[in-house]
C-alpha distance (Angstrom), angle and dihedral (degrees) to the residues before:
residue distance angle dihedral
M1 . . .
T2 3.77 . .
D3 3.73 117.1 .
T4 3.79 104.8 -131.6
L5 3.70 98.3 165.2
T6 3.80 103.2 62.1
P7 3.82 94.4 59.9
L8 3.88 87.8 52.7
I9 3.73 95.2 48.3
E10 3.88 92.8 44.8
A11 3.82 90.5 49.8
S12 3.93 91.2 45.5
D13 3.79 85.5 -128.4
L14 3.72 99.2 173.6
A15 3.73 96.8 175.2
G16 3.76 91.3 49.3
L17 3.83 89.7 48.3
T18 3.77 90.2 51.0
R19 3.77 90.7 54.6
Y20 3.83 88.9 47.0
I21 3.93 89.7 53.2
D22 3.72 90.3 47.3
A23 3.80 92.4 53.9
V24 3.83 93.9 45.4
C25 3.76 90.5 53.4
D26 3.76 90.9 47.1
R27 3.81 86.3 59.2
R28 3.69 91.1 40.5
A29 3.73 88.3 -130.7
W30 3.83 96.1 157.3
D31 3.80 97.4 168.3
E32 3.80 87.3 60.6
L33 3.80 90.1 50.6
V34 3.83 92.5 52.0
D35 3.87 87.5 48.3
L36 3.79 90.1 50.7
R37 3.85 90.7 50.4
D38 3.83 91.2 49.3
R39 3.83 94.3 48.6
C40 3.78 91.5 47.5
E41 3.80 90.5 51.3
E42 3.84 89.4 49.7
A43 3.76 89.5 48.6
V44 3.87 93.0 51.0
E45 3.83 89.4 58.9
R46 3.82 86.3 55.9
G47 3.79 90.9 53.9
K48 3.77 100.2 -95.4
Q49 3.85 115.5 147.3
V50 3.83 94.0 -132.2
W51 3.89 100.3 108.2
A52 3.85 90.1 110.9
T53 3.76 90.4 54.8
A54 3.86 90.3 52.6
Q55 3.76 89.8 49.3
F56 3.88 91.3 48.7
A57 3.74 91.7 50.0
E58 3.81 88.4 53.4
Y59 3.81 90.6 49.1
R60 3.78 92.1 51.2
L61 3.88 89.8 48.3
A62 3.79 91.4 50.9
L63 3.78 92.2 47.1
E64 3.87 101.6 42.2
A65 3.74 113.4 10.6
P66 3.80 122.5 90.3
V67 3.86 111.5 -87.1
A68 3.83 88.1 -117.3
V69 3.82 89.7 60.8
S70 3.82 93.7 49.0
V71 3.81 92.3 48.1
A72 3.78 92.3 49.1
A73 3.80 90.4 50.1
R74 3.82 91.3 50.7
I75 3.77 93.4 -121.4
F76 3.88 92.9 151.8
T77 3.75 98.9 54.3
D78 3.67 123.3 114.5
G79 3.82 116.9 -78.2
R80 3.79 95.0 25.9
G81 3.68 121.4 126.6
R82 3.81 97.1 10.2
F83 3.79 90.5 153.8
A84 3.78 100.0 33.6
L85 3.79 121.5 117.0
G86 3.80 90.1 -97.2
P87 3.89 139.5 -11.9
L88 3.77 107.3 -56.0
W89 3.72 92.8 -127.5
E90 3.83 89.5 57.7
V91 3.78 91.4 47.8
A92 3.76 91.5 52.4
A93 3.79 93.8 42.7
S94 3.85 90.9 51.5
T95 3.90 90.4 66.5
H96 3.83 105.2 26.0
P97 3.75 128.5 66.8
W98 3.77 123.3 -122.8
E99 3.79 91.7 -107.2
D100 3.86 90.3 66.9
F101 3.75 91.3 58.2
A102 3.72 103.3 38.5
P103 3.91 97.7 80.0
H104 3.69 94.4 52.7
D105 3.81 128.2 94.9
L106 3.77 100.6 -125.6
A107 3.74 128.5 165.4
P108 3.86 106.1 -82.0
T109 3.80 92.7 -119.2
V110 3.80 94.5 48.9
K111 3.90 92.3 44.9
A112 3.86 89.2 49.9
M113 3.88 92.9 52.0
I114 3.69 92.3 48.6
A115 3.74 92.1 47.2
H116 3.82 91.5 51.4
E117 3.72 91.4 46.3
R118 3.83 92.1 49.7
S119 3.96 89.2 46.5
I120 3.77 88.1 54.1
R121 3.68 90.2 51.9
G122 3.81 91.3 53.6
D123 3.81 105.9 -92.3
D124 3.83 121.4 137.3
V125 3.87 105.4 -119.9
A126 3.81 118.1 179.3
N127 3.90 116.1 -131.6
D128 3.77 91.2 -134.2
E129 3.77 92.2 64.7
I130 3.76 97.3 63.6
D131 3.86 142.5 39.0
T132 3.84 101.6 -97.9
H133 3.73 93.4 -165.8
V134 3.84 93.8 71.4
L135 3.83 91.6 84.4
A136 3.84 131.4 30.5
A137 3.76 93.3 -128.0
P138 3.78 135.3 76.4
L139 3.71 118.5 -92.4
K140 3.94 91.9 -137.6
M141 3.79 114.2 74.1
Q142 3.87 109.0 -121.4
V143 3.80 119.5 -127.5
W144 3.79 90.6 -120.1
E145 3.83 93.0 56.4
P146 3.91 119.1 98.3
E147 3.73 124.2 -126.3
Y148 3.77 100.8 -86.0
P149 3.88 123.0 -134.2
V150 3.81 107.9 -105.6
A151 3.90 131.1 -166.3
Q152 3.75 118.8 -102.9
Y153 3.69 113.3 -148.9
K154 3.87 124.9 -156.7
S155 3.62 134.4 -176.6
D156 3.78 94.0 -98.4
R157 3.81 103.0 17.4
A158 3.82 149.1 19.8
V159 3.77 125.1 -126.2
F160 3.83 113.9 -151.6
P161 3.84 122.2 -171.0
D162 3.85 107.1 -100.2
D163 3.75 106.3 162.7
L164 3.66 104.9 72.9
F165 3.74 95.1 111.1
D166 3.81 98.3 59.7
I167 3.76 95.5 119.1
D168 3.73 133.8 123.1
M169 3.89 115.6 -97.7
E170 3.74 128.7 -172.1
W171 3.78 126.5 -144.3
T172 3.80 111.2 -112.9
D173 3.75 130.3 -172.7
L174 3.87 107.3 -129.5
P175 3.84 125.1 -132.4
E176 3.77 124.0 -131.6
S177 3.79 115.3 -93.7
D178 3.68 142.6 -162.4
D179 3.84 120.7 -98.1
P180 3.76 110.7 -67.8
Q181 3.72 128.0 -122.9
I182 3.85 130.0 -144.8
E183 3.84 103.1 -177.4
D184 3.71 95.1 91.5
G185 3.82 135.4 116.6
V186 3.81 94.3 -124.3
C187 3.82 91.3 51.3
H188 3.68 92.8 50.5
A189 3.74 93.7 50.3
M190 3.75 89.5 47.4
M191 3.77 91.8 53.1
E192 3.88 90.7 47.2
L193 3.80 87.2 55.3
V194 3.75 92.7 65.5
K195 3.96 98.6 26.1
P196 3.82 97.4 129.6
W197 3.77 89.5 54.5
W198 3.72 92.9 64.0
E199 3.68 102.6 23.8
D200 3.92 104.9 39.5
S201 3.74 98.6 21.9
L202 3.90 139.3 42.0
G203 3.72 96.6 -91.8
K204 3.73 135.2 106.8
A205 3.85 135.2 -146.7
E206 3.69 139.9 -170.3
A207 3.86 132.5 -172.6
I208 3.84 125.4 -175.0
T209 3.73 137.4 166.4
V210 3.87 129.1 -147.0
D211 3.75 137.6 -179.2
G212 3.75 102.7 -104.1
T213 3.80 137.2 29.5
I214 3.73 136.3 -21.1
E215 3.83 91.3 -105.9
A216 3.93 87.9 57.9
A217 3.84 91.2 49.2
I218 3.71 92.0 50.3
R219 3.81 90.9 50.6
A220 3.77 88.1 50.3
L221 3.88 88.0 64.8
G222 3.85 90.0 58.1
P223 3.92 109.2 -96.0
R224 3.90 116.5 120.6
R225 3.78 90.1 -164.4
S226 3.72 132.1 24.2
R227 3.81 140.5 170.8
I228 3.82 111.2 -109.9
A229 3.84 137.6 -177.5
D230 3.71 126.6 -173.9
V231 3.81 109.6 -138.0
S232 3.81 137.9 -178.7
H233 3.76 121.4 -93.6
A234 3.77 88.1 -110.5
T235 3.74 92.5 57.3
A236 3.88 92.0 47.3
M237 3.87 87.0 50.4
E238 3.86 90.1 52.7
A239 3.78 92.9 49.2
M240 3.86 91.9 48.0
V241 3.91 94.4 48.9
W242 3.76 89.2 47.8
A243 3.72 90.2 54.1
G244 3.72 96.5 41.5
A245 3.73 92.5 49.1
S246 3.78 94.0 55.0
G247 3.69 132.5 77.4
G248 3.77 94.1 -146.8
G249 3.71 122.6 -126.7
H250 3.75 97.0 -33.9
G251 3.81 110.1 2.9
R252 3.80 124.7 99.0
R253 3.85 113.8 -88.8
R254 3.83 111.3 -113.1
G255 3.87 99.0 -161.7
T256 3.71 137.6 -114.8
P257 3.83 96.8 -78.3
T258 3.87 88.8 56.8
G259 3.82 90.2 49.9
R260 3.77 91.0 48.7
A261 3.80 92.0 50.9
G262 3.75 90.1 50.0
A263 3.70 92.3 50.4
W264 3.80 90.2 51.1
W265 3.78 89.5 52.3
V266 3.71 93.2 54.1
M267 3.85 92.2 46.2
L268 3.89 92.2 50.2
E269 3.73 93.1 47.3
A270 3.71 91.5 50.7
L271 3.79 91.5 49.5
G272 3.82 91.6 49.4
Y273 3.87 98.4 -110.7
D274 3.87 120.8 145.9
E275 3.87 85.7 -167.4
P276 3.77 135.5 2.1
P277 3.85 115.1 -79.6
E278 3.68 119.6 -117.1
D279 3.77 93.0 -111.2
L280 3.93 102.5 58.7
S281 3.72 92.0 -179.0
V282 3.84 91.6 78.0
L283 3.77 91.2 61.4
G284 3.84 95.1 73.1
E285 3.92 89.5 50.5
E286 3.89 91.7 46.8
A287 3.80 94.9 45.4
A288 3.73 91.2 47.8
E289 3.88 87.1 63.0
L290 3.70 89.2 60.8
R291 3.81 121.6 85.2
W292 3.86 111.2 -117.9
V293 3.73 121.4 -168.8
L294 3.82 139.7 -179.5
W295 3.80 114.6 -154.4
D296 3.81 145.0 164.7
P297 3.78 133.0 -163.7
G298 3.86 88.9 -120.6
D299 3.77 95.0 -110.0
R300 3.78 122.2 125.6
I301 3.88 91.7 -103.8
G302 3.83 97.2 158.7
G303 3.80 124.6 172.6
W304 3.70 118.8 62.7
N305 3.85 115.1 -15.7
L306 3.70 140.7 157.2
H307 3.74 122.4 -173.9
L308 3.70 110.3 179.4
G309 3.84 135.5 169.6
I310 3.76 132.2 -170.0
E311 3.72 125.6 -172.0
D312 3.84 131.9 -172.5
P313 3.82 103.6 -158.1
E314 3.83 92.0 -171.5
D315 3.75 96.0 57.5
E316 3.81 91.8 30.3
I317 3.76 95.3 -128.8
A318 3.85 133.2 129.3
W319 3.81 139.3 -167.0
I320 3.80 128.6 -159.8
L321 3.69 133.4 -166.8
S322 3.96 122.7 -165.3
A323 3.75 112.1 -176.5
V324 3.70 128.6 166.9
D325 3.82 136.2 169.5
S326 3.84 134.0 178.8
V327 3.76 124.5 -119.8
């Protein structure tokens, strides 16, 4: 049998190797794909520029191969898929039901992330099967939570939700405000929500709180006028989950479960909880009593952006996040 793979690897023929991977996947010859990954990794140690091919092979294994094959090939170990279109556990969880993962001895963190992803996508996952301390959000979706936007992974691309902010906003003149504060639990949670944007990418973010209204908080950031839209708690949660899941323009994607945990953190801080209450059903009612706003300064900011406002009318306090990253 003619060895057609070795010449492609030795020539660092990335286009040829990609076609080779496509053919292997069409035949569902997963052992061959694992062998290709291993041989490319060995070639990288000899100076061949085929690391991208090795990573692409792992991506296709996570996406299309049976979970047992991916587990045996150690696809879900730390450090794998760093430059993939998304975390390999999320890639695999996007196309395989929870029952495929449950029997396997995965690292507790990886198994928890997959379980949360599958729960978000509608699977029934029992709490006793995973470590519930990995993420600061319950495994079970609550009845008051919206249907969160999730990634769609394809053989050659990933499709991420990007139309969450197509809402009508109205121009508003902003009132003067008192000096803002930044040392606040809600502000900290908001900044963590978009941390990859300002830490691992080229973006910037600012979160402040003021005594008063959302409009006063926006004014404290500088604008005299802004476009504002009052939204439901559910819409605000969708927006926060979208932002928290992403890596921004250049950072590494963290996955929908991480985004959901970040959104829960912001919500709990705004409601004054140090930890979730035993009865999680009350959170939906309490959060609905807060005012939730999406806004923007009216400029053509483009790229990745999240402008969020939360107001507690009873305590007369408001929090504002302004986060932007370039494409």
